[in-house]
C-alpha positions in Angstrom: -35.1 -20.2 8.6 -37.1 -18.8 5.8 -37.2 -19.1 2.0 -36.0 -16.0 0.2 -37.8 -14.5 -2.8 -35.5 -13.0 -5.4 -38.3 -11.2 -7.4 -37.3 -12.8 -10.7 -39.8 -11.9 -13.5 -42.0 -14.4 -15.1 -41.7 -15.5 -18.7 -39.0 -17.0 -21.0 -35.5 -16.5 -19.9 -34.5 -14.4 -22.9 -37.4 -12.0 -22.3 -37.2 -11.6 -18.5 -34.9 -8.5 -18.4 -36.8 -6.7 -21.2 -40.1 -7.4 -19.6 -38.8 -6.3 -16.2 -37.5 -3.0 -17.6 -40.9 -2.4 -19.1 -42.8 -3.2 -15.9 -40.7 -1.4 -13.2 -41.5 2.1 -12.0 -39.6 5.1 -13.3 -38.7 8.5 -11.9 -39.5 11.7 -13.8 -36.4 13.6 -14.8 -37.6 16.7 -12.9 -37.9 14.5 -9.7 -34.5 13.0 -10.1 -33.0 16.3 -9.3 -34.5 16.1 -5.8 -33.2 12.6 -5.0 -29.8 11.9 -3.5 -27.9 8.6 -3.9 -24.8 7.5 -2.0 -22.3 5.2 -3.7 -19.7 3.6 -1.6 -16.7 2.4 -3.6 -15.6 3.8 -6.9 -14.1 0.9 -8.8 -15.7 -0.4 -11.9 -19.1 -1.1 -10.4 -19.3 1.9 -8.2 -17.7 4.3 -10.7 -20.0 3.2 -13.5 -23.1 3.4 -11.3 -22.2 6.8 -10.0 -21.5 8.2 -13.5 -24.7 6.7 -15.0 -26.9 7.8 -12.1 -25.6 11.3 -12.2 -26.0 11.3 -16.0 -29.7 10.4 -15.4 -30.1 13.4 -13.1 -29.7 12.1 -9.6 -27.5 13.9 -7.1 -24.7 11.4 -6.3 -22.2 11.3 -3.4 -19.2 8.9 -3.9 -17.0 7.6 -1.1 -13.7 5.8 -1.4 -10.8 5.2 1.0 -8.2 5.9 -1.8 -7.0 9.4 -2.7 -8.6 9.0 -6.1 -11.1 6.6 -7.7 -8.4 5.8 -10.2 -6.7 3.8 -7.4 -9.6 1.4 -6.9 -8.5 -2.3 -7.0 -10.3 -2.7 -10.3 -7.1 -1.2 -11.7 -5.3 -4.4 -11.0 -7.4 -6.6 -13.3 -5.1 -7.7 -16.1 -6.4 -10.2 -18.6 -9.7 -9.0 -20.1 -13.5 -8.7 -20.1 -15.9 -11.2 -21.5 -18.7 -10.3 -24.0 -20.7 -12.5 -26.4 -20.0 -10.4 -29.5 -18.9 -13.5 -31.5 -16.5 -11.4 -33.5 -14.4 -14.5 -34.0 -17.3 -16.3 -35.6 -16.5 -19.3 -33.4 -20.1 -20.1 -32.3 -20.4 -17.7 -29.3 -23.8 -16.3 -28.3 -25.6 -14.9 -25.3 -26.8 -18.4 -24.4 -23.3 -19.9 -24.6 -21.9 -17.2 -22.3 -24.8 -17.8 -20.0 -24.3 -21.6 -20.1 -20.5 -21.3 -19.6 -21.0 -19.0 -16.6 -23.6 -21.2 -14.9 -21.5 -24.4 -15.5 -18.3 -22.6 -14.5 -20.0 -21.6 -11.2 -20.9 -25.3 -10.7 -24.6 -24.7 -10.9 -24.9 -22.5 -7.9 -26.0 -19.2 -9.4 -29.4 -17.8 -10.6 -30.3 -18.4 -14.2 -32.1 -15.1 -14.6 -29.2 -13.0 -13.3 -26.6 -14.8 -15.3 -28.6 -14.5 -18.6 -29.1 -10.8 -18.0 -25.3 -10.5 -17.5 -24.7 -12.2 -20.9 -27.4 -10.2 -22.5 -25.9 -6.8 -21.6 -22.2 -7.9 -22.1 -22.1 -6.6 -25.7 -23.3 -3.2 -24.6 -20.4 -2.9 -22.2 -17.9 -3.2 -25.0 -19.7 -0.6 -27.1 -19.8 1.8 -24.1 -16.1 1.4 -23.4 -15.1 1.8 -27.0 -17.1 5.0 -27.1 -15.2 6.2 -24.0 -11.9 5.6 -25.8 -10.8 2.4 -24.0 -7.9 1.2 -26.1 -8.9 -2.5 -26.6 -6.4 -4.6 -28.6 -7.2 -4.8 -32.3 -6.4 -7.2 -35.1 -4.5 -6.2 -38.2 -7.6 -5.1 -40.0 -8.8 -2.9 -37.1 -11.4 -5.1 -35.6 -11.4 -5.7 -31.8 -9.3 -8.7 -30.9 -10.3 -11.5 -28.6 -8.5 -14.2 -26.6 -9.6 -17.3 -24.6 -9.9 -17.7 -20.9 -10.5 -20.7 -18.7 -13.7 -22.9 -18.8 -14.8 -22.0 -22.3 -14.3 -23.3 -25.9 -14.6 -19.9 -27.7 -12.6 -16.6 -27.7 -14.8 -13.9 -26.2 -12.3 -12.0 -24.0 -11.6 -8.4 -25.0 -8.4 -7.0 -23.6 -6.0 -4.1 -23.5 -2.6 -5.9 -23.3 -2.3 -6.8 -19.6 -3.9 -3.6 -18.3 -7.5 -4.1 -19.1 -8.8 -3.2 -15.6 -6.8 0.0 -15.6 -8.1 1.1 -19.0 -11.7 0.3 -18.1 -11.4 2.1 -14.8 -10.0 5.2 -16.5 -13.0 5.1 -18.8 -15.4 5.0 -15.9 -13.4 7.6 -14.1 -13.6 10.0 -17.1 -17.4 9.5 -17.1 -17.4 10.3 -13.3 -15.2 13.4 -13.9 -17.7 14.8 -16.4 -20.4 14.5 -13.8 -18.2 16.0 -11.1 -17.5 19.0 -13.3 -21.3 19.3 -13.8 -21.8 19.3 -10.0 -23.9 16.1 -10.2 -21.3 14.0 -8.3 -19.8 15.2 -5.1 -16.7 13.0 -4.4 -15.5 12.2 -0.9 -12.1 10.6 -1.4 -10.1 9.4 1.6 -13.3 8.6 3.4 -14.3 5.3 4.9 -17.8 4.1 5.5 -18.2 3.2 9.2 -21.9 2.3 9.4 -25.2 2.3 7.5 -28.0 4.4 8.9 -31.6 3.1 8.7 -34.6 5.3 9.2 -38.0 3.5 9.5 -36.3 0.4 8.2 -34.9 2.0 5.0 -31.3 2.8 4.2 -31.1 6.6 4.5 -27.4 7.3 4.8 -24.0 6.4 6.2 -21.6 7.4 8.9 -18.1 8.0 7.3 -14.7 8.9 8.7 -12.5 11.5 7.1 -9.3 9.5 6.9 -7.2 12.7 6.8 -8.7 14.6 9.7 -10.3 11.8 11.7 -13.6 13.6 11.7 -16.8 11.5 11.9 -19.3 12.7 9.3 -23.0 12.1 8.6 -24.2 11.8 5.0 -27.8 11.2 4.0 -29.4 9.9 0.9 -32.6 8.3 -0.4 -30.6 5.1 -1.3 -27.2 3.7 -0.6 -25.2 1.6 -3.2 -22.4 -0.6 -1.8 -19.8 -1.3 -4.5 -16.9 -1.9 -2.1 -15.4 -5.1 -3.6 -14.7 -8.5 -2.0 -13.3 -9.8 1.2 -10.3 -11.9 0.1 -8.0 -10.1 2.5 -9.6 -12.2 5.3 -6.9 -14.6 4.3 -4.2 -11.9 4.9 -2.2 -13.0 1.9 -4.2 -12.5 -1.3 -3.9 -10.8 -4.6 -6.2 -8.0 -3.4 -4.9 -4.5 -2.7 -3.6 -4.1 0.9 -6.5 -1.8 1.7 -9.3 -4.0 0.3 -11.7 -4.8 3.1 -15.2 -6.0 4.0 -16.1 -3.0 6.3 -18.9 -1.4 4.2 -20.6 -4.8 3.4 -20.1 -6.1 6.9 -21.5 -3.0 8.6 -24.6 -3.3 6.3 -24.8 -7.0 7.3 -24.8 -6.1 11.0 -27.7 -3.7 10.2 -29.8 -6.4 8.6 -28.5 -7.2 5.1 -28.1 -10.9 4.7 -24.6 -12.2 3.8 -24.7 -15.0 1.1 -22.4 -17.9 0.5 -19.3 -16.5 2.3 -17.4 -19.7 1.9 -17.4 -19.3 -2.0 -13.9 -18.0 -2.4 -11.8 -18.2 -5.6 -8.3 -19.4 -5.5 -6.5 -18.2 -8.6 -4.1 -20.8 -10.1 -1.5 -18.4 -11.6 0.1 -16.3 -8.8 3.7 -15.7 -7.8 4.4 -18.2 -5.0 4.8 -17.3 -1.4 8.5 -16.8 -0.5 8.4 -16.4 3.3 6.7 -14.8 6.3 7.9 -11.4 5.3 5.2 -11.0 2.6 2.1 -8.8 3.1 0.4 -9.6 -0.2 0.7 -11.8 -3.3 0.9 -10.9 -7.0 -1.4 -12.2 -9.7 -0.1 -13.4 -13.1 -3.0 -13.0 -15.5 -5.1 -16.0 -16.6 -4.5 -14.8 -20.1 -1.0 -16.3 -19.8 -2.7 -19.7 -19.9 -3.6 -19.1 -23.6 0.1 -19.7 -24.5 1.8 -20.9 -21.4 1.9 -24.7 -20.6 1.7 -25.8 -17.0 3.9 -28.7 -15.9 5.9 -30.3 -13.2 8.7 -33.0 -13.4 7.4 -36.5 -14.0 10.0 -37.9 -11.6 10.3 -37.0 -8.0 14.1 -37.1 -8.2 14.0 -34.4 -10.8 11.7 -32.3 -8.6 14.1 -32.8 -5.7 17.1 -31.8 -7.8 15.3 -28.6 -8.9 14.4 -27.7 -5.4 18.0 -28.3 -4.3 19.3 -26.1 -7.1 21.1 -29.1 -8.8 19.0 -28.9 -11.9 17.2 -26.2 -13.9 13.8 -26.6 -15.5 15.4 -26.1 -18.9 17.5 -29.2 -18.3 14.5 -31.5 -18.4 13.6 -33.1 -21.7 10.0 -33.0 -23.0 9.5 -36.7 -22.0 10.5 -35.9 -18.5 7.8 -33.2 -18.0 4.2 -33.8 -16.8 1.8 -31.4 -18.5 -0.7 -32.5 -16.0 -3.7 -30.3 -17.1 -3.3 -31.4 -20.7 -3.1 -35.0 -19.5 -6.1 -34.9 -17.2 -8.4 -32.5 -19.1 -7.6 -33.0 -22.9 -10.6 -31.0 -24.1 -9.8 -27.8 -22.2 -6.1 -28.4 -21.4 -4.5 -25.5 -19.7 -7.7 -23.5 -19.9 -9.8 -25.3 -17.4 -11.6 -23.2 -14.8 -9.6 -21.7 -12.0 -10.9 -23.9 -9.2 -10.0 -27.0 -11.3 -6.5 -25.7 -12.2 -5.8 -24.7 -8.6 -6.7 -28.1 -7.1 -4.7 -29.9 -9.7 -1.6 -27.8 -8.8 -2.1 -28.5 -5.1 -2.5 -32.2 -5.8 0.8 -32.3 -7.7 2.7 -30.3 -5.1 1.2 -32.3 -2.2 2.4 -35.4 -4.0 6.0 -34.1 -3.9 6.4 -32.7 -7.4 6.5 -28.9 -6.4 9.5 -27.0 -7.9 10.5 -24.1 -5.7 12.3 -24.3 -2.3 9.1 -24.7 -0.4 7.7 -27.3 -2.8 4.7 -25.1 -3.4 5.0 -24.1 -7.1 4.5 -25.4 -10.6 5.9 -24.2 -13.9 4.2 -22.0 -16.5 6.3 -22.4 -19.6 6.3 -20.3 -22.8 9.0 -22.1 -24.8 6.5 -23.8 -27.1 4.6 -20.6 -27.7 7.7 -18.7 -28.5 8.7 -21.3 -31.1 5.2 -21.5 -32.6 4.9 -17.8 -32.9 8.4 -17.4 -34.2 7.9 -19.9 -37.0 4.7 -18.3 -38.0 6.2 -14.8 -38.0 9.2 -16.0 -40.0 7.0 -17.7 -42.5 4.8 -14.6 -43.0 8.0 -12.6 -43.4 9.2 -14.8 -46.3 11.8 -16.7 -44.3 10.9 -20.3 -45.2 13.9 -21.9 -43.4 14.7 -19.7 -40.4 17.4 -20.5 -38.0 16.6 -21.5 -34.4 17.9 -18.2 -33.2 15.7 -16.3 -35.6 12.6 -18.3 -34.6 13.3 -17.6 -30.9 13.9 -13.9 -31.5 10.7 -13.4 -33.6 8.7 -15.5 -31.2 9.9 -13.5 -28.2 8.8 -10.3 -29.9 5.3 -11.7 -30.5 5.0 -12.9 -26.9 6.3 -9.6 -25.6 3.7 -7.7 -27.6 0.9 -9.8 -26.0 2.2 -10.1 -22.4 5.2 -7.8 -22.1 4.1 -5.9 -19.0 3.2 -9.1 -17.2 6.6 -10.6 -18.0 8.4 -7.4 -16.8 6.4 -7.5 -13.6 7.4 -11.1 -13.0 11.0 -10.4 -13.6 11.1 -7.4 -11.3 9.6 -9.5 -8.5 11.5 -12.8 -9.0 14.7 -11.7 -10.8 14.1 -14.4 -13.3 13.6 -13.9 -17.1 10.4 -15.7 -18.1 11.4 -15.5 -21.8 14.3 -17.9 -21.0 13.1 -19.9 -18.0 9.6 -21.0 -17.1 7.6 -18.9 -14.6 6.9 -20.4 -11.2 3.3 -20.1 -10.1 1.0 -21.4 -7.3 -2.7 -20.8 -6.4 -3.6 -17.8 -4.1 -6.8 -16.2 -2.9 -8.0 -13.8 -5.6 -11.8 -13.2 -5.6 -14.9 -13.8 -3.5 -18.1 -15.1 -5.1 -20.0 -14.7 -1.8 -21.2 -11.3 -0.7 -24.4 -9.4 0.3 -27.5 -11.2 -0.8 -29.4 -9.2 -3.4 -32.7 -9.8 -5.3 -33.1 -9.4 -9.1 -33.0 -5.6 -8.6 -29.7 -5.8 -6.8 -31.4 -4.7 -3.6 -30.3 -6.3 -0.3 -32.7 -7.4 2.4 -32.5 -3.8 3.6 -34.9 -1.6 1.5 -33.0 1.2 -0.2 -29.6 -0.5 0.2 -28.2 -2.0 -3.0 -25.0 -3.9 -3.7 -23.1 -4.1 -7.0 -20.1 -5.9 -8.4 -18.0 -8.1 -6.2 -19.8 -6.8 -3.1 -22.9 -8.9 -4.0 -23.1 -12.6 -4.5 -25.3 -12.7 -7.6 -23.7 -14.0 -10.8 -20.9 -16.4 -10.4 -22.1 -19.2 -8.2 -19.4 -21.2 -6.5 -16.6 -20.3 -9.0 -16.1 -17.3 -11.3 -14.8 -17.7 -14.8 -11.8 -15.6 -15.8 -12.6 -12.1 -17.3 -16.1 -12.1 -15.8 -15.5 -9.8 -12.8 -15.0 -6.8 -15.0 -18.1 -7.8 -17.0 -20.3 -8.1 -13.9 -19.0 -4.8 -12.4 -19.7 -2.8 -15.5 -23.0 -4.6 -16.2 -24.2 -3.8 -12.7 -23.0 -0.2 -12.8 -23.8 0.9 -16.4 -26.8 -1.2 -17.4 -28.6 -2.9 -14.4 -28.6 -0.7 -11.3 -29.5 2.6 -13.1 -32.8 0.9 -14.2 -33.6 -1.1 -11.0 -32.8 1.6 -8.4 -35.4 3.8 -10.0 -38.1 1.4 -9.0 -37.2 1.9 -5.3 -36.6 5.6 -5.6 -40.0 6.2 -7.3 -41.4 5.9 -3.8 -39.3 8.9 -2.6 -40.3 11.7 -5.1 -42.2 13.4 -2.2 -39.9 12.5 0.6 -37.7 15.6 0.5 -34.2 15.8 1.7 -33.2 13.3 4.4 -32.2 15.2 7.6 -29.0 14.1 9.4 -30.0 15.4 12.9 -32.4 12.5 13.5 -32.2 10.0 16.4 -31.2 7.3 14.0 -28.1 9.3 12.8 -27.3 10.1 16.5 -27.4 6.4 17.5 -25.3 5.3 14.5 -22.7 7.9 15.1 -22.5 6.9 18.8 -22.0 3.3 17.8 -19.1 4.3 15.5 -17.4 6.5 18.1 -17.9 3.8 20.8 -16.3 1.2 18.6 -13.3 3.5 17.8 -12.8 4.3 21.5 -13.0 0.6 22.4 -10.2 -0.1 19.8 -8.1 2.8 21.0 -8.5 1.9 24.7 -7.8 -1.8 24.4 -4.3 -1.1 25.7 -2.8 -4.4 24.6 0.6 -5.4 23.5 0.1 -7.0 20.1 -0.1 -5.2 16.7 -3.1 -5.3 14.4 -1.1 -7.1 11.7 -0.1 -9.9 14.1 -3.8 -10.7 14.6 -4.5 -10.4 10.8 -1.6 -12.8 10.1 -2.9 -15.4 12.6 -6.4 -15.1 11.2 -5.0 -15.6 7.7 -3.0 -18.7 8.7 -6.2 -20.3 10.2 -8.2 -19.4 7.1 -5.6 -20.7 4.6 -4.9 -23.9 6.4 -8.5 -24.8 7.4 -10.7 -22.9 5.0 -8.5 -22.7 1.9 -8.3 -24.9 -1.2 -9.4 -28.1 0.7 -11.7 -28.2 3.7 -13.0 -30.8 6.1 -15.4 -30.9 9.0 -12.7 -31.3 11.7 -10.6 -28.4 10.3 -13.6 -26.1 9.9 -14.8 -26.7 13.4 -11.3 -26.0 14.7 -11.3 -22.8 12.6 -14.5 -21.7 14.2 -13.2 -22.2 17.7 -9.8 -20.7 16.9 -11.2 -17.6 15.2 -13.6 -17.0 18.1 -10.8 -17.2 20.6 -8.6 -15.0 18.5 -11.3 -12.4 18.2 -11.8 -12.3 22.0 -8.1 -11.9 22.4 -8.0 -9.1 19.8 -10.5 -7.0 21.7 -8.5 -7.4 24.9 -4.9 -7.2 23.8 -4.7 -5.3 20.5 -2.5 -2.2 20.5 -3.6 0.7 18.3 -1.2 3.6 18.3 -1.7 7.2 17.2 -4.6 9.7 17.6 -8.2 9.4 16.5 -8.4 13.1 15.4 -6.1 12.8 12.4 -4.7 10.2 9.9 -4.2 6.9 11.6 -3.4 3.9 9.4 -3.3 1.6 12.5 -6.8 2.5 13.5 -8.1 2.0 9.9 -6.5 -1.5 9.9 -7.9 -2.3 13.3 -11.5 -1.6 12.2 -11.1 -3.8 9.2 -9.4 -6.7 11.0 -12.2 -6.6 13.6 -14.7 -7.1 10.9 -12.6 -9.9 9.3 -12.5 -11.7 12.6 -16.3 -11.8 12.6 -16.5 -12.7 8.9 -13.9 -15.4 9.2 -16.1 -17.3 11.7 -19.2 -17.0 9.5 -17.1 -18.1 6.5 -16.1 -21.3 8.4 -19.7 -21.8 9.6 -21.0 -21.6 6.1 -18.4 -24.0 4.8 -19.1 -26.5 7.6 -22.8 -26.5 7.0 -22.4 -27.0 3.2 -21.8 -30.7 3.1 -20.9 -31.0 -0.5 -18.1 -29.9 -2.9 -18.9 -27.3 -5.5 -16.6 -24.9 -7.4 -14.2 -23.1 -5.0 -15.7 -24.9 -2.0 -14.0 -28.3 -1.9 -14.8 -30.5 1.0 -12.4 -33.5 1.2 -15.2 -35.8 2.4 -17.2 -35.1 -0.8 -15.2 -35.9 -3.9 -15.3 -38.4 -6.8 -12.9 -41.2 -7.2 -10.9 -39.0 -9.6 -10.7 -36.3 -7.0 -13.2 -33.9 -8.6 -15.9 -31.9 -6.7 -19.0 -34.0 -5.7 -22.1 -31.8 -5.5 -25.3 -32.7 -3.6 -28.0 -31.1 -5.7 -30.8 -32.7 -3.7 -29.9 -31.1 -0.4 -27.7 -28.0 -1.2 -29.1 -26.5 -4.4 -29.6 -23.2 -2.7 -28.1 -19.9 -1.8 -27.2 -19.8 1.8 -28.0 -16.3 3.1 -27.0 -15.6 6.7 -28.9 -13.1 9.0 -26.9 -11.3 11.7 -28.4 -11.8 15.1 -25.4 -10.9 17.3 -22.4 -13.2 17.2 -21.4 -15.1 14.0 -22.1 -18.4 15.8 -25.7 -17.3 16.2 -26.3 -16.3 12.5 -29.6 -17.6 11.2 -29.6 -19.4 7.8 -32.1 -18.4 5.1 -32.3 -20.3 1.8 -33.0 -19.2 -1.7 -33.8 -22.3 -3.7 -32.1 -22.3 -7.2 -34.3 -23.4 -10.0 -32.9 -24.5 -13.3 -35.4 -24.5 -16.2 -33.0 -23.9 -19.0 -29.9 -25.8 -18.1 -29.6 -29.5 -17.3 -28.0 -30.1 -13.9 -25.0 -32.4 -14.3 -21.5 -33.0 -13.1 -19.1 -30.6 -14.6 -16.6 -32.2 -16.9 -13.7 -30.5 -18.7 -12.1 -33.7 -19.9 
């Protein structure tokens, strides 16, 4: 074990980033034309980084497995993006955004990185407005804000329920400009299969053309991994079906440390599981908690009657409803952080108050909001004594203007009208705070290999606050990486083009083809999906919202056995020389089967509860997370040495000079 150095600049917190930008090495514009950068992943972090690096003059190659960068999973983000603009005049500031983020992450993130994130957040909004992103506006034309969980201010900028899509189109338009200039060469429908190191530095990748099956070599002076998170290790998650850990995991196998894999976010507002037939889950934006009230019946007999179809939720009077978040957390109410809201929902359902047929759902009710907005709209329209029908009609119009696309999506999936009956929701895997370990420059432990956005671990600690993923992705891509990568690339101004006919590229390509052949020749009887589902079941039941030592050790043993069986008995159909979705899935699931074991190992070693990592042995009398700051105030970064069971732990101690460490309270 060693202590990791994160290269955080000296000086006051608010001056660190400015000082660092002044001190790091730069690359002359004429030299940038001779430097190649590979960007893997073209979501918000990768797309923003690619566009900005190309604008600066670097030659950029982008790789994504989708047919267009516009289909990156960033497009699925609904609710908004945080920034400390303080347009509402409600007391927001860079420091308050910094504090809320560190506290929301349960004091398991770096102060310097989080403050930098808050510091550049306002620039993101200006950049996106300049690109034409259609943020919602107030009546007077100013940008509107709404609230998200874990904060007491309104700092979330949004574009109805399609914020991720609009931001991604902005980044994609910036990319397209550089593609048309010839500064970005896009490789769509390509999947990174391995990272190539030359003399210890990242110098390229091996990629597979997913249309022709051809294995290709691509060289560069630096490689940026912006390939998203690994939530699909649980099989059922809100992630896109194709989301995977392959790029990050292959870098991990080459020497990049993987940090805090057990920090996984369970989102409280998702459409509940309905059966074994499902292959993914659907998120209902956290923005709905601005106006929706979460409840379950107070009496078990009412919950039983609802599950049996003998009662409807609208049959229950107010006094028979338990608005449990408002009851337990009066200061924040329904806008507590995601990990807190998710555990509270699980507790109510485990106690027998769940409301769908499986007993794994709670209600998200908009009746109060519809009445409140309806009365306000009627009053401002001059109707001082409106009828109940008019109030509901006007209120429904207001709610539709705010959340209409989300309500439509819910109705299409469930065949229930959320304007007339409460939504049913339940927690589901949504985001991963863990990822590749990076220093202050976003460089991994492999020189020349950088990680941005959800692919790295850096900003959210043990729990991400809502609307902060888009903020981090665009901060890394537009405003951090373009500065810090230059410090590394300044050493390559005389290097010249990296050749792809070297022994290192030969060996990496051989490793890739050998792995593909091994998958194709397993000759088993079981489908890839069957293994993925089994892995997901183990992960959800033993590494999900609640964990304990016994279950985690069982998970380690079961995943190890499942992985061994996978390599002996998986059946991968189709050819290698053309499009083959089964082969693609097999490679991804093989990586998940290794990551899953490291995930459980990390969770087992961390004998405390913090954020999304909840160990049943470590909780307060009230059932809240119980941290152990004396023994676990560190980032756990794992070094690959062969099998996941043999991974070596390295620690980065977390130092808090600007925030007092204390137990989180949202009461």
